[in-house]
N, C-alpha and C positions, 0 to 999 in steps of 0.2 A: 238082872239087876232085881232083887228084889220089892213090893213095894206094898204097903199096907193099905186100902181106901176102905174107910168110914161110910156104911150105906144105912141108907134111909126110906122108910115110907110110914106105916103106922105102927110099925118096931125100928128098931138101931139094930144094927149087927157089924162087924169088923171082921175083913175077911184078908187075908195075903195071896198076893198070886205073884211069880214069876213071869219080868216080862224085858223086851230088851230097851222098852221106853217107859215113860209112865201115860202117854199117850196111850199106846197097848193094853198097860197093864189096865186100865181107868174101862178102858172098852172092852174087854175080858169082863172083866169086874161087873160090870154093866150088862152083856148078855148073858152072862150066868145066873143073875141075878132079875128075872125082871119085876116090874112096877117098884124098883130104888132108885132111888138115886143121889146124886154124889154131889160135892163141894168143891173136896177137893183129897189128894192122896200126899202121903209121907214117904219116903225111902227109905229103907231100911238095911243099913249097915250093919256091920260087924262092929262093935264096942272093943278099941283098942286095948283098952286096959284090962277087959275081961273076954279072951276069946273062947268062942263058942256061944257069948249072949250077942244080941242085937238092941241096936237104940235107932232113936229116931234123924233121920239124917236130914236131906234135904225137904223145905213140906214145896207141895205144889199147891195152889186155890183153882178151883176153875172159873175163869172170868167171865166167859159167856160160850154159846156155839155158833160159828160158821153156817150164817141163813144158805148158803150152797149147798155143801154138803155133810150139815150136824155134826164135824168136828169138833172135838172140845178144845178152848182155846183157853191151855194152862199161865201160869204166872211165866213168865220172862217169853213166851210167841209172840212175835210177829204178826200183827193183824192190823187188818182196813177196819174203821169206823166212821159211819157217819150220823151225826147229831140228827134233833130232832124231834119233834112228839113221839117218834117211835123207831130208836137209834136201831141201825144195823151195822151189823159186824162179819167182816168176812174175813176168812184165814189167810196167811199167806200163800201159800198154797193155790187158792183159789182168786187171788188177785184183790186189782180193785186201783188200782195205783194209776194216777195222772200226773198230769205235771205242777200240781196242784197241793194235791195229797199222797202226801207221803201215809209210811206205816206205823204205826203207833205197839209198844210193847208193853203187854200185860202186868 
């Protein structure tokens, strides 16, 4: 899939990368552009009405980052969060479930 990611620091630029997942696309975009940050990304798909033209598909927001592995938790991802003065979030892969704590969905 192809994804479009708006990046910013003191300047803004939008780049397009090809990746298998939105997580990989975001990592590739940020690794290739040190100092930039991103709040989200959009999947680019071919316009069914105009072949060869791209349109925006699904949008993903960066909800937070995992406290354990720094992976981005995007819209639709399961994750664990503990509230309080300093909220802590961990991705589903790093875990955090117990008998009273079920995962949330971003």
